[in-house]
PDB file of N, CA, C, O and CB in Angstrom:
ATOM      1  N   MET A   1     107.649  80.278  87.688  1.00  0.00           N
ATOM      2  CA  MET A   1     109.093  80.314  87.733  1.00  0.00           C
ATOM      3  C   MET A   1     109.494  80.345  89.208  1.00  0.00           C
ATOM      4  O   MET A   1     108.962  81.154  89.969  1.00  0.00           O
ATOM      5  CB  MET A   1     109.666  81.548  86.943  1.00  0.00           C
ATOM      6  N   PRO A   2     110.397  79.503  89.615  1.00  0.00           N
ATOM      7  CA  PRO A   2     110.874  79.511  90.996  1.00  0.00           C
ATOM      8  C   PRO A   2     111.534  80.851  91.342  1.00  0.00           C
ATOM      9  O   PRO A   2     112.101  81.518  90.478  1.00  0.00           O
ATOM     10  CB  PRO A   2     111.864  78.357  91.223  1.00  0.00           C
ATOM     11  N   ILE A   3     111.450  81.225  92.606  1.00  0.00           N
ATOM     12  CA  ILE A   3     111.958  82.532  93.028  1.00  0.00           C
ATOM     13  C   ILE A   3     113.454  82.688  92.773  1.00  0.00           C
ATOM     14  O   ILE A   3     113.909  83.793  92.479  1.00  0.00           O
ATOM     15  CB  ILE A   3     111.671  82.745  94.498  1.00  0.00           C
ATOM     16  N   ASP A   4     114.224  81.613  92.877  1.00  0.00           N
ATOM     17  CA  ASP A   4     115.664  81.738  92.641  1.00  0.00           C
ATOM     18  C   ASP A   4     115.949  82.057  91.175  1.00  0.00           C
ATOM     19  O   ASP A   4     116.860  82.830  90.877  1.00  0.00           O
ATOM     20  CB  ASP A   4     116.391  80.446  93.053  1.00  0.00           C
ATOM     21  N   GLN A   5     115.189  81.477  90.267  1.00  0.00           N
ATOM     22  CA  GLN A   5     115.355  81.782  88.840  1.00  0.00           C
ATOM     23  C   GLN A   5     114.911  83.213  88.543  1.00  0.00           C
ATOM     24  O   GLN A   5     115.571  83.931  87.793  1.00  0.00           O
ATOM     25  CB  GLN A   5     114.553  80.784  87.971  1.00  0.00           C
ATOM     26  N   ALA A   6     113.782  83.623  89.139  1.00  0.00           N
ATOM     27  CA  ALA A   6     113.283  84.981  88.924  1.00  0.00           C
ATOM     28  C   ALA A   6     114.287  86.006  89.440  1.00  0.00           C
ATOM     29  O   ALA A   6     114.551  87.007  88.773  1.00  0.00           O
ATOM     30  CB  ALA A   6     111.920  85.175  89.617  1.00  0.00           C
ATOM     31  N   ALA A   7     114.844  85.763  90.616  1.00  0.00           N
ATOM     32  CA  ALA A   7     115.827  86.685  91.187  1.00  0.00           C
ATOM     33  C   ALA A   7     117.055  86.792  90.288  1.00  0.00           C
ATOM     34  O   ALA A   7     117.544  87.891  90.024  1.00  0.00           O
ATOM     35  CB  ALA A   7     116.241  86.228  92.595  1.00  0.00           C
ATOM     36  N   ARG A   8     117.546  85.658  89.822  1.00  0.00           N
ATOM     37  CA  ARG A   8     118.711  85.647  88.924  1.00  0.00           C
ATOM     38  C   ARG A   8     118.396  86.424  87.645  1.00  0.00           C
ATOM     39  O   ARG A   8     119.214  87.216  87.175  1.00  0.00           O
ATOM     40  CB  ARG A   8     119.128  84.187  88.579  1.00  0.00           C
ATOM     41  N   HIS A   9     117.211  86.193  87.091  1.00  0.00           N
ATOM     42  CA  HIS A   9     116.791  86.862  85.855  1.00  0.00           C
ATOM     43  C   HIS A   9     116.712  88.381  86.054  1.00  0.00           C
ATOM     44  O   HIS A   9     117.032  89.147  85.145  1.00  0.00           O
ATOM     45  CB  HIS A   9     115.425  86.315  85.386  1.00  0.00           C
ATOM     46  N   CYS A  10     116.286  88.807  87.243  1.00  0.00           N
ATOM     47  CA  CYS A  10     116.116  90.235  87.535  1.00  0.00           C
ATOM     48  C   CYS A  10     117.400  90.896  88.016  1.00  0.00           C
ATOM     49  O   CYS A  10     117.497  92.122  88.050  1.00  0.00           O
ATOM     50  CB  CYS A  10     115.038  90.422  88.575  1.00  0.00           C
ATOM     51  N   GLY A  11     118.385  90.085  88.386  1.00  0.00           N
ATOM     52  CA  GLY A  11     119.627  90.643  88.893  1.00  0.00           C
ATOM     53  C   GLY A  11     119.529  91.129  90.329  1.00  0.00           C
ATOM     54  O   GLY A  11     120.212  92.076  90.718  1.00  0.00           O
ATOM     55  N   VAL A  12     118.676  90.479  91.117  1.00  0.00           N
ATOM     56  CA  VAL A  12     118.532  90.812  92.537  1.00  0.00           C
ATOM     57  C   VAL A  12     118.661  89.534  93.353  1.00  0.00           C
ATOM     58  O   VAL A  12     118.654  88.432  92.804  1.00  0.00           O
ATOM     59  CB  VAL A  12     117.165  91.519  92.820  1.00  0.00           C
ATOM     60  N   SER A  13     118.778  89.688  94.661  1.00  0.00           N
ATOM     61  CA  SER A  13     118.908  88.509  95.518  1.00  0.00           C
ATOM     62  C   SER A  13     117.540  87.868  95.761  1.00  0.00           C
ATOM     63  O   SER A  13     116.503  88.515  95.615  1.00  0.00           O
ATOM     64  CB  SER A  13     119.567  88.888  96.861  1.00  0.00           C
ATOM     65  N   VAL A  14     117.556  86.603  96.129  1.00  0.00           N
ATOM     66  CA  VAL A  14     116.331  85.884  96.471  1.00  0.00           C
ATOM     67  C   VAL A  14     115.665  86.556  97.669  1.00  0.00           C
ATOM     68  O   VAL A  14     114.444  86.709  97.702  1.00  0.00           O
ATOM     69  CB  VAL A  14     116.631  84.389  96.776  1.00  0.00           C
ATOM     70  N   GLY A  15     116.477  86.957  98.657  1.00  0.00           N
ATOM     71  CA  GLY A  15     115.937  87.619  99.845  1.00  0.00           C
ATOM     72  C   GLY A  15     115.203  88.906  99.506  1.00  0.00           C
ATOM     73  O   GLY A  15     114.125  89.171 100.038  1.00  0.00           O
ATOM     74  N   MET A  16     115.788  89.709  98.618  1.00  0.00           N
ATOM     75  CA  MET A  16     115.160  90.971  98.228  1.00  0.00           C
ATOM     76  C   MET A  16     113.850  90.708  97.499  1.00  0.00           C
ATOM     77  O   MET A  16     112.846  91.373  97.757  1.00  0.00           O
ATOM     78  CB  MET A  16     116.108  91.798  97.341  1.00  0.00           C
ATOM     79  N   LEU A  17     113.861  89.739  96.588  1.00  0.00           N
ATOM     80  CA  LEU A  17     112.650  89.428  95.847  1.00  0.00           C
ATOM     81  C   LEU A  17     111.575  88.878  96.778  1.00  0.00           C
ATOM     82  O   LEU A  17     110.393  89.173  96.599  1.00  0.00           O
ATOM     83  CB  LEU A  17     112.949  88.426  94.729  1.00  0.00           C
ATOM     84  N   SER A  18     111.967  88.094  97.756  1.00  0.00           N
ATOM     85  CA  SER A  18     111.037  87.572  98.749  1.00  0.00           C
ATOM     86  C   SER A  18     110.428  88.705  99.566  1.00  0.00           C
ATOM     87  O   SER A  18     109.223  88.712  99.818  1.00  0.00           O
ATOM     88  CB  SER A  18     111.742  86.572  99.669  1.00  0.00           C
ATOM     89  N   LYS A  19     111.262  89.668  99.984  1.00  0.00           N
ATOM     90  CA  LYS A  19     110.748  90.836 100.715  1.00  0.00           C
ATOM     91  C   LYS A  19     109.730  91.594  99.868  1.00  0.00           C
ATOM     92  O   LYS A  19     108.662  91.967 100.353  1.00  0.00           O
ATOM     93  CB  LYS A  19     111.906  91.776 101.122  1.00  0.00           C
ATOM     94  N   LEU A  20     110.066  91.815  98.618  1.00  0.00           N
ATOM     95  CA  LEU A  20     109.172  92.538  97.711  1.00  0.00           C
ATOM     96  C   LEU A  20     107.847  91.786  97.559  1.00  0.00           C
ATOM     97  O   LEU A  20     106.772  92.385  97.606  1.00  0.00           O
ATOM     98  CB  LEU A  20     109.842  92.733  96.329  1.00  0.00           C
ATOM     99  N   GLU A  21     107.939  90.499  97.381  1.00  0.00           N
ATOM    100  CA  GLU A  21     106.756  89.660  97.214  1.00  0.00           C
ATOM    101  C   GLU A  21     105.855  89.706  98.448  1.00  0.00           C
ATOM    102  O   GLU A  21     104.633  89.618  98.334  1.00  0.00           O
ATOM    103  CB  GLU A  21     107.170  88.221  96.924  1.00  0.00           C
ATOM    104  N   ASN A  22     106.465  89.843  99.623  1.00  0.00           N
ATOM    105  CA  ASN A  22     105.715  89.829 100.879  1.00  0.00           C
ATOM    106  C   ASN A  22     105.385  91.221 101.410  1.00  0.00           C
ATOM    107  O   ASN A  22     104.934  91.365 102.546  1.00  0.00           O
ATOM    108  CB  ASN A  22     106.491  89.078 101.916  1.00  0.00           C
ATOM    109  N   GLY A  23     105.610  92.239 100.591  1.00  0.00           N
ATOM    110  CA  GLY A  23     105.234  93.595 100.970  1.00  0.00           C
ATOM    111  C   GLY A  23     106.139  94.238 101.999  1.00  0.00           C
ATOM    112  O   GLY A  23     105.738  95.198 102.657  1.00  0.00           O
ATOM    113  N   LYS A  24     107.329  93.741 102.149  1.00  0.00           N
ATOM    114  CA  LYS A  24     108.300  94.317 103.087  1.00  0.00           C
ATOM    115  C   LYS A  24     109.045  95.453 102.391  1.00  0.00           C
ATOM    116  O   LYS A  24     109.030  95.552 101.165  1.00  0.00           O
ATOM    117  CB  LYS A  24     109.303  93.229 103.604  1.00  0.00           C
ATOM    118  N   GLY A  25     109.686  96.295 103.165  1.00  0.00           N
ATOM    119  CA  GLY A  25     110.432  97.414 102.618  1.00  0.00           C
ATOM    120  C   GLY A  25     111.662  96.960 101.847  1.00  0.00           C
ATOM    121  O   GLY A  25     112.431  96.121 102.316  1.00  0.00           O
ATOM    122  N   VAL A  26     111.836  97.522 100.662  1.00  0.00           N
ATOM    123  CA  VAL A  26     113.024  97.243  99.851  1.00  0.00           C
ATOM    124  C   VAL A  26     113.521  98.555  99.249  1.00  0.00           C
ATOM    125  O   VAL A  26     112.786  99.540  99.174  1.00  0.00           O
ATOM    126  CB  VAL A  26     112.712  96.192  98.726  1.00  0.00           C
ATOM    127  N   ASN A  27     114.759  98.549  98.830  1.00  0.00           N
ATOM    128  CA  ASN A  27     115.374  99.677  98.159  1.00  0.00           C
ATOM    129  C   ASN A  27     114.652  99.906  96.821  1.00  0.00           C
ATOM    130  O   ASN A  27     114.398  98.957  96.080  1.00  0.00           O
ATOM    131  CB  ASN A  27     116.905  99.432  97.945  1.00  0.00           C
ATOM    132  N   LEU A  28     114.326 101.165  96.519  1.00  0.00           N
ATOM    133  CA  LEU A  28     113.599 101.473  95.288  1.00  0.00           C
ATOM    134  C   LEU A  28     114.360 101.008  94.048  1.00  0.00           C
ATOM    135  O   LEU A  28     113.753 100.508  93.102  1.00  0.00           O
ATOM    136  CB  LEU A  28     113.331 102.970  95.198  1.00  0.00           C
ATOM    137  N   GLU A  29     115.671 101.167  94.046  1.00  0.00           N
ATOM    138  CA  GLU A  29     116.470 100.727  92.893  1.00  0.00           C
ATOM    139  C   GLU A  29     116.286  99.229  92.643  1.00  0.00           C
ATOM    140  O   GLU A  29     116.133  98.800  91.500  1.00  0.00           O
ATOM    141  CB  GLU A  29     117.966 101.048  93.118  1.00  0.00           C
ATOM    142  N   HIS A  30     116.302  98.436  93.720  1.00  0.00           N
ATOM    143  CA  HIS A  30     116.122  96.994  93.576  1.00  0.00           C
ATOM    144  C   HIS A  30     114.699  96.650  93.143  1.00  0.00           C
ATOM    145  O   HIS A  30     114.491  95.749  92.331  1.00  0.00           O
ATOM    146  CB  HIS A  30     116.453  96.286  94.888  1.00  0.00           C
ATOM    147  N   ALA A  31     113.726  97.372  93.687  1.00  0.00           N
ATOM    148  CA  ALA A  31     112.332  97.124  93.305  1.00  0.00           C
ATOM    149  C   ALA A  31     112.135  97.407  91.817  1.00  0.00           C
ATOM    150  O   ALA A  31     111.481  96.632  91.120  1.00  0.00           O
ATOM    151  CB  ALA A  31     111.370  97.995  94.149  1.00  0.00           C
ATOM    152  N   LEU A  32     112.696  98.509  91.331  1.00  0.00           N
ATOM    153  CA  LEU A  32     112.562  98.849  89.910  1.00  0.00           C
ATOM    154  C   LEU A  32     113.298  97.838  89.034  1.00  0.00           C
ATOM    155  O   LEU A  32     112.837  97.509  87.941  1.00  0.00           O
ATOM    156  CB  LEU A  32     113.098 100.267  89.642  1.00  0.00           C
ATOM    157  N   ARG A  33     114.436  97.348  89.512  1.00  0.00           N
ATOM    158  CA  ARG A  33     115.185  96.328  88.772  1.00  0.00           C
ATOM    159  C   ARG A  33     114.357  95.042  88.656  1.00  0.00           C
ATOM    160  O   ARG A  33     114.316  94.411  87.600  1.00  0.00           O
ATOM    161  CB  ARG A  33     116.543  96.036  89.469  1.00  0.00           C
ATOM    162  N   ALA A  34     113.699  94.668  89.762  1.00  0.00           N
ATOM    163  CA  ALA A  34     112.859  93.467  89.753  1.00  0.00           C
ATOM    164  C   ALA A  34     111.675  93.653  88.803  1.00  0.00           C
ATOM    165  O   ALA A  34     111.360  92.754  88.022  1.00  0.00           O
ATOM    166  CB  ALA A  34     112.357  93.144  91.180  1.00  0.00           C
ATOM    167  N   LEU A  35     111.021  94.810  88.865  1.00  0.00           N
ATOM    168  CA  LEU A  35     109.902  95.065  87.955  1.00  0.00           C
ATOM    169  C   LEU A  35     110.345  94.963  86.506  1.00  0.00           C
ATOM    170  O   LEU A  35     109.685  94.320  85.690  1.00  0.00           O
ATOM    171  CB  LEU A  35     109.296  96.445  88.221  1.00  0.00           C
ATOM    172  N   ASP A  36     111.467  95.602  86.188  1.00  0.00           N
ATOM    173  CA  ASP A  36     111.979  95.573  84.825  1.00  0.00           C
ATOM    174  C   ASP A  36     112.303  94.152  84.390  1.00  0.00           C
ATOM    175  O   ASP A  36     111.978  93.754  83.272  1.00  0.00           O
ATOM    176  CB  ASP A  36     113.216  96.453  84.704  1.00  0.00           C
ATOM    177  N   GLY A  37     112.935  93.393  85.257  1.00  0.00           N
ATOM    178  CA  GLY A  37     113.288  92.017  84.935  1.00  0.00           C
ATOM    179  C   GLY A  37     112.084  91.131  84.713  1.00  0.00           C
ATOM    180  O   GLY A  37     112.158  90.147  83.976  1.00  0.00           O
ATOM    181  N   LEU A  38     110.965  91.475  85.350  1.00  0.00           N
ATOM    182  CA  LEU A  38     109.737  90.694  85.191  1.00  0.00           C
ATOM    183  C   LEU A  38     108.835  91.240  84.080  1.00  0.00           C
ATOM    184  O   LEU A  38     107.727  90.747  83.870  1.00  0.00           O
ATOM    185  CB  LEU A  38     108.970  90.665  86.503  1.00  0.00           C
ATOM    186  N   GLY A  39     109.324  92.265  83.372  1.00  0.00           N
ATOM    187  CA  GLY A  39     108.548  92.827  82.271  1.00  0.00           C
ATOM    188  C   GLY A  39     107.402  93.702  82.749  1.00  0.00           C
ATOM    189  O   GLY A  39     106.398  93.845  82.053  1.00  0.00           O
ATOM    190  N   LEU A  40     107.546  94.289  83.937  1.00  0.00           N
ATOM    191  CA  LEU A  40     106.501  95.131  84.503  1.00  0.00           C
ATOM    192  C   LEU A  40     106.974  96.574  84.577  1.00  0.00           C
ATOM    193  O   LEU A  40     108.172  96.853  84.515  1.00  0.00           O
ATOM    194  CB  LEU A  40     106.091  94.627  85.894  1.00  0.00           C
ATOM    195  N   ALA A  41     106.016  97.488  84.711  1.00  0.00           N
ATOM    196  CA  ALA A  41     106.344  98.900  84.860  1.00  0.00           C
ATOM    197  C   ALA A  41     105.529  99.465  86.012  1.00  0.00           C
ATOM    198  O   ALA A  41     104.451  98.964  86.331  1.00  0.00           O
ATOM    199  CB  ALA A  41     106.071  99.687  83.543  1.00  0.00           C
ATOM    200  N   MET A  42     106.052 100.501  86.623  1.00  0.00           N
ATOM    201  CA  MET A  42     105.330 101.174  87.683  1.00  0.00           C
ATOM    202  C   MET A  42     104.920 102.547  87.166  1.00  0.00           C
ATOM    203  O   MET A  42     105.737 103.284  86.612  1.00  0.00           O
ATOM    204  CB  MET A  42     106.194 101.286  88.982  1.00  0.00           C
ATOM    205  N   LEU A  43     103.669 102.876  87.348  1.00  0.00           N
ATOM    206  CA  LEU A  43     103.146 104.158  86.913  1.00  0.00           C
ATOM    207  C   LEU A  43     102.822 104.975  88.144  1.00  0.00           C
ATOM    208  O   LEU A  43     102.060 104.523  88.998  1.00  0.00           O
ATOM    209  CB  LEU A  43     101.898 103.988  86.006  1.00  0.00           C
ATOM    210  N   VAL A  44     103.378 106.161  88.253  1.00  0.00           N
ATOM    211  CA  VAL A  44     103.143 107.033  89.395  1.00  0.00           C
ATOM    212  C   VAL A  44     102.250 108.176  88.926  1.00  0.00           C
ATOM    213  O   VAL A  44     102.577 108.900  87.986  1.00  0.00           O
ATOM    214  CB  VAL A  44     104.491 107.570  89.999  1.00  0.00           C
ATOM    215  N   VAL A  45     101.110 108.320  89.608  1.00  0.00           N
ATOM    216  CA  VAL A  45     100.137 109.348  89.246  1.00  0.00           C
ATOM    217  C   VAL A  45      99.646 110.026  90.519  1.00  0.00           C
ATOM    218  O   VAL A  45      99.809 109.484  91.611  1.00  0.00           O
ATOM    219  CB  VAL A  45      98.945 108.741  88.442  1.00  0.00           C
ATOM    220  N   PRO A  46      99.048 111.201  90.388  1.00  0.00           N
ATOM    221  CA  PRO A  46      98.451 111.820  91.576  1.00  0.00           C
ATOM    222  C   PRO A  46      97.399 110.886  92.175  1.00  0.00           C
ATOM    223  O   PRO A  46      96.635 110.247  91.452  1.00  0.00           O
ATOM    224  CB  PRO A  46      97.819 113.196  91.223  1.00  0.00           C
ATOM    225  N   ARG A  47      97.373 110.821  93.487  1.00  0.00           N
ATOM    226  CA  ARG A  47      96.454 109.917  94.190  1.00  0.00           C
ATOM    227  C   ARG A  47      95.000 110.123  93.736  1.00  0.00           C
ATOM    228  O   ARG A  47      94.237 109.162  93.647  1.00  0.00           O
ATOM    229  CB  ARG A  47      96.563 110.132  95.710  1.00  0.00           C
ATOM    230  N   ALA A  48      94.631 111.345  93.458  1.00  0.00           N
ATOM    231  CA  ALA A  48      93.254 111.637  93.041  1.00  0.00           C
ATOM    232  C   ALA A  48      92.902 110.974  91.719  1.00  0.00           C
ATOM    233  O   ALA A  48      91.727 110.721  91.450  1.00  0.00           O
ATOM    234  CB  ALA A  48      93.049 113.137  92.927  1.00  0.00           C
ATOM    235  N   HIS A  49      93.896 110.689  90.894  1.00  0.00           N
ATOM    236  CA  HIS A  49      93.642 110.075  89.586  1.00  0.00           C
ATOM    237  C   HIS A  49      93.647 108.552  89.634  1.00  0.00           C
ATOM    238  O   HIS A  49      93.199 107.903  88.689  1.00  0.00           O
ATOM    239  CB  HIS A  49      94.672 110.546  88.591  1.00  0.00           C
ATOM    240  N   ALA A  50      94.147 107.980  90.719  1.00  0.00           N
ATOM    241  CA  ALA A  50      94.267 106.522  90.824  1.00  0.00           C
ATOM    242  C   ALA A  50      92.944 105.788  90.610  1.00  0.00           C
ATOM    243  O   ALA A  50      92.931 104.785  89.897  1.00  0.00           O
ATOM    244  CB  ALA A  50      94.825 106.156  92.175  1.00  0.00           C
ATOM    245  N   PRO A  51      91.819 106.244  91.198  1.00  0.00           N
ATOM    246  CA  PRO A  51      90.557 105.511  90.976  1.00  0.00           C
ATOM    247  C   PRO A  51      90.162 105.452  89.502  1.00  0.00           C
ATOM    248  O   PRO A  51      89.614 104.445  89.053  1.00  0.00           O
ATOM    249  CB  PRO A  51      89.432 106.160  91.771  1.00  0.00           C
ATOM    250  N   TRP A  52      90.429 106.500  88.754  1.00  0.00           N
ATOM    251  CA  TRP A  52      90.091 106.495  87.319  1.00  0.00           C
ATOM    252  C   TRP A  52      90.903 105.442  86.587  1.00  0.00           C
ATOM    253  O   TRP A  52      90.374 104.702  85.759  1.00  0.00           O
ATOM    254  CB  TRP A  52      90.338 107.884  86.689  1.00  0.00           C
ATOM    255  N   LEU A  53      92.194 105.379  86.899  1.00  0.00           N
ATOM    256  CA  LEU A  53      93.052 104.405  86.238  1.00  0.00           C
ATOM    257  C   LEU A  53      92.691 102.978  86.648  1.00  0.00           C
ATOM    258  O   LEU A  53      92.739 102.062  85.827  1.00  0.00           O
ATOM    259  CB  LEU A  53      94.517 104.688  86.558  1.00  0.00           C
ATOM    260  N   GLU A  54      92.331 102.793  87.914  1.00  0.00           N
ATOM    261  CA  GLU A  54      91.910 101.467  88.375  1.00  0.00           C
ATOM    262  C   GLU A  54      90.636 101.032  87.653  1.00  0.00           C
ATOM    263  O   GLU A  54      90.510  99.875  87.253  1.00  0.00           O
ATOM    264  CB  GLU A  54      91.686 101.469  89.905  1.00  0.00           C
ATOM    265  N   GLN A  55      89.688 101.966  87.486  1.00  0.00           N
ATOM    266  CA  GLN A  55      88.450 101.645  86.755  1.00  0.00           C
ATOM    267  C   GLN A  55      88.753 101.306  85.299  1.00  0.00           C
ATOM    268  O   GLN A  55      88.198 100.354  84.750  1.00  0.00           O
ATOM    269  CB  GLN A  55      87.455 102.826  86.826  1.00  0.00           C
ATOM    270  N   ALA A  56      89.627 102.080  84.683  1.00  0.00           N
ATOM    271  CA  ALA A  56      89.983 101.825  83.281  1.00  0.00           C
ATOM    272  C   ALA A  56      90.659 100.461  83.146  1.00  0.00           C
ATOM    273  O   ALA A  56      90.378  99.724  82.201  1.00  0.00           O
ATOM    274  CB  ALA A  56      90.914 102.940  82.741  1.00  0.00           C
ATOM    275  N   ALA A  57      91.542 100.122  84.079  1.00  0.00           N
ATOM    276  CA  ALA A  57      92.226  98.826  84.027  1.00  0.00           C
ATOM    277  C   ALA A  57      91.231  97.689  84.221  1.00  0.00           C
ATOM    278  O   ALA A  57      91.306  96.673  83.529  1.00  0.00           O
ATOM    279  CB  ALA A  57      93.332  98.752  85.096  1.00  0.00           C
ATOM    280  N   ALA A  58      90.300  97.853  85.158  1.00  0.00           N
ATOM    281  CA  ALA A  58      89.292  96.813  85.393  1.00  0.00           C
ATOM    282  C   ALA A  58      88.409  96.643  84.159  1.00  0.00           C
ATOM    283  O   ALA A  58      88.068  95.520  83.787  1.00  0.00           O
ATOM    284  CB  ALA A  58      88.425  97.160  86.628  1.00  0.00           C
ATOM    285  N   HIS A  59      88.045  97.740  83.533  1.00  0.00           N
ATOM    286  CA  HIS A  59      87.220  97.683  82.320  1.00  0.00           C
ATOM    287  C   HIS A  59      87.973  96.971  81.196  1.00  0.00           C
ATOM    288  O   HIS A  59      87.411  96.126  80.500  1.00  0.00           O
ATOM    289  CB  HIS A  59      86.809  99.108  81.871  1.00  0.00           C
ATOM    290  N   THR A  60      89.242  97.317  81.026  1.00  0.00           N
ATOM    291  CA  THR A  60      90.056  96.689  79.990  1.00  0.00           C
ATOM    292  C   THR A  60      90.206  95.195  80.244  1.00  0.00           C
ATOM    293  O   THR A  60      90.136  94.395  79.310  1.00  0.00           O
ATOM    294  CB  THR A  60      91.432  97.352  79.918  1.00  0.00           C
ATOM    295  N   ALA A  61      90.412  94.814  81.504  1.00  0.00           N
ATOM    296  CA  ALA A  61      90.536  93.390  81.846  1.00  0.00           C
ATOM    297  C   ALA A  61      89.235  92.660  81.542  1.00  0.00           C
ATOM    298  O   ALA A  61      89.261  91.539  81.035  1.00  0.00           O
ATOM    299  CB  ALA A  61      90.913  93.213  83.337  1.00  0.00           C
ATOM    300  N   LYS A  62      88.091  93.284  81.849  1.00  0.00           N
ATOM    301  CA  LYS A  62      86.797  92.650  81.580  1.00  0.00           C
ATOM    302  C   LYS A  62      86.594  92.470  80.082  1.00  0.00           C
ATOM    303  O   LYS A  62      86.114  91.426  79.642  1.00  0.00           O
ATOM    304  CB  LYS A  62      85.646  93.486  82.176  1.00  0.00           C
ATOM    305  N   ILE A  63      86.954  93.471  79.303  1.00  0.00           N
ATOM    306  CA  ILE A  63      86.836  93.364  77.846  1.00  0.00           C
ATOM    307  C   ILE A  63      87.686  92.197  77.345  1.00  0.00           C
ATOM    308  O   ILE A  63      87.243  91.420  76.499  1.00  0.00           O
ATOM    309  CB  ILE A  63      87.270  94.691  77.155  1.00  0.00           C
ATOM    310  N   GLY A  64      88.907  92.077  77.870  1.00  0.00           N
ATOM    311  CA  GLY A  64      89.792  90.984  77.478  1.00  0.00           C
ATOM    312  C   GLY A  64      89.225  89.629  77.864  1.00  0.00           C
ATOM    313  O   GLY A  64      89.315  88.678  77.088  1.00  0.00           O
ATOM    314  N   GLU A  65      88.638  89.526  79.064  1.00  0.00           N
ATOM    315  CA  GLU A  65      88.028  88.264  79.503  1.00  0.00           C
ATOM    316  C   GLU A  65      86.840  87.909  78.617  1.00  0.00           C
ATOM    317  O   GLU A  65      86.669  86.753  78.230  1.00  0.00           O
ATOM    318  CB  GLU A  65      87.582  88.357  80.977  1.00  0.00           C
ATOM    319  N   ASP A  66      86.019  88.913  78.299  1.00  0.00           N
ATOM    320  CA  ASP A  66      84.859  88.667  77.434  1.00  0.00           C
ATOM    321  C   ASP A  66      85.296  88.201  76.053  1.00  0.00           C
ATOM    322  O   ASP A  66      84.693  87.290  75.485  1.00  0.00           O
ATOM    323  CB  ASP A  66      84.000  89.933  77.312  1.00  0.00           C
ATOM    324  N   ALA A  67      86.333  88.814  75.512  1.00  0.00           N
ATOM    325  CA  ALA A  67      86.836  88.423  74.190  1.00  0.00           C
ATOM    326  C   ALA A  67      87.383  86.999  74.226  1.00  0.00           C
ATOM    327  O   ALA A  67      87.142  86.215  73.309  1.00  0.00           O
ATOM    328  CB  ALA A  67      87.930  89.403  73.712  1.00  0.00           C
ATOM    329  N   ALA A  68      88.115  86.669  75.282  1.00  0.00           N
ATOM    330  CA  ALA A  68      88.655  85.313  75.413  1.00  0.00           C
ATOM    331  C   ALA A  68      87.531  84.300  75.534  1.00  0.00           C
ATOM    332  O   ALA A  68      87.614  83.214  74.960  1.00  0.00           O
ATOM    333  CB  ALA A  68      89.589  85.215  76.630  1.00  0.00           C
ATOM    334  N   ARG A  69      86.473  84.639  76.276  1.00  0.00           N
ATOM    335  CA  ARG A  69      85.335  83.745  76.439  1.00  0.00           C
ATOM    336  C   ARG A  69      84.639  83.510  75.094  1.00  0.00           C
ATOM    337  O   ARG A  69      84.268  82.384  74.762  1.00  0.00           O
ATOM    338  CB  ARG A  69      84.342  84.322  77.465  1.00  0.00           C
ATOM    339  N   ARG A  70      84.468  84.597  74.327  1.00  0.00           N
ATOM    340  CA  ARG A  70      83.831  84.471  73.006  1.00  0.00           C
ATOM    341  C   ARG A  70      84.674  83.615  72.076  1.00  0.00           C
ATOM    342  O   ARG A  70      84.139  82.780  71.347  1.00  0.00           O
ATOM    343  CB  ARG A  70      83.604  85.857  72.378  1.00  0.00           C
ATOM    344  N   GLN A  71      85.981  83.811  72.095  1.00  0.00           N
ATOM    345  CA  GLN A  71      86.869  83.026  71.242  1.00  0.00           C
ATOM    346  C   GLN A  71      86.834  81.564  71.641  1.00  0.00           C
ATOM    347  O   GLN A  71      86.812  80.685  70.779  1.00  0.00           O
ATOM    348  CB  GLN A  71      88.302  83.560  71.314  1.00  0.00           C
ATOM    349  N   HIS A  72      86.828  81.297  72.933  1.00  0.00           N
ATOM    350  CA  HIS A  72      86.784  79.917  73.409  1.00  0.00           C
ATOM    351  C   HIS A  72      85.468  79.253  72.976  1.00  0.00           C
ATOM    352  O   HIS A  72      85.472  78.106  72.529  1.00  0.00           O
ATOM    353  CB  HIS A  72      86.938  79.867  74.954  1.00  0.00           C
ATOM    354  N   ALA A  73      84.359  79.960  73.106  1.00  0.00           N
ATOM    355  CA  ALA A  73      83.058  79.415  72.693  1.00  0.00           C
ATOM    356  C   ALA A  73      83.045  79.143  71.201  1.00  0.00           C
ATOM    357  O   ALA A  73      82.495  78.140  70.748  1.00  0.00           O
ATOM    358  CB  ALA A  73      81.918  80.382  73.064  1.00  0.00           C
ATOM    359  N   TRP A  74      83.658  80.049  70.432  1.00  0.00           N
ATOM    360  CA  TRP A  74      83.702  79.887  68.976  1.00  0.00           C
ATOM    361  C   TRP A  74      84.511  78.643  68.619  1.00  0.00           C
ATOM    362  O   TRP A  74      84.136  77.901  67.712  1.00  0.00           O
ATOM    363  CB  TRP A  74      84.311  81.146  68.297  1.00  0.00           C
ATOM    364  N   LEU A  75      85.609  78.410  69.318  1.00  0.00           N
ATOM    365  CA  LEU A  75      86.441  77.248  69.018  1.00  0.00           C
ATOM    366  C   LEU A  75      85.759  75.929  69.363  1.00  0.00           C
ATOM    367  O   LEU A  75      86.055  74.892  68.769  1.00  0.00           O
ATOM    368  CB  LEU A  75      87.748  77.348  69.762  1.00  0.00           C
ATOM    369  N   GLU A  76      84.845  75.977  70.326  1.00  0.00           N
ATOM    370  CA  GLU A  76      84.151  74.744  70.734  1.00  0.00           C
ATOM    371  C   GLU A  76      82.985  74.401  69.808  1.00  0.00           C
ATOM    372  O   GLU A  76      82.458  73.290  69.869  1.00  0.00           O
ATOM    373  CB  GLU A  76      83.640  74.881  72.165  1.00  0.00           C
ATOM    374  N   GLU A  77      82.571  75.345  68.947  1.00  0.00           N
ATOM    375  CA  GLU A  77      81.443  75.073  68.035  1.00  0.00           C
ATOM    376  C   GLU A  77      81.812  74.074  66.986  1.00  0.00           C
ATOM    377  O   GLU A  77      80.985  73.732  66.141  1.00  0.00           O
ATOM    378  CB  GLU A  77      80.966  76.345  67.368  1.00  0.00           C
TER     379      GLU A  77
END
């Protein structure tokens, strides 16, 4: 989706969305609006717990990739 369409969909300016995309500082309200508009959520946890959640997310992604690979192989049979 082009950035102008994404910005319109999220209710933020193209400039703000561009800043967010490039890791520049933005207003938290606008950042949360952009996340919501894109169907994303932000989870805030104690820093000490972040590695556990990152490992769990990586494991879940791998399980999903493996399942997709198995399904694709099954469809090709």
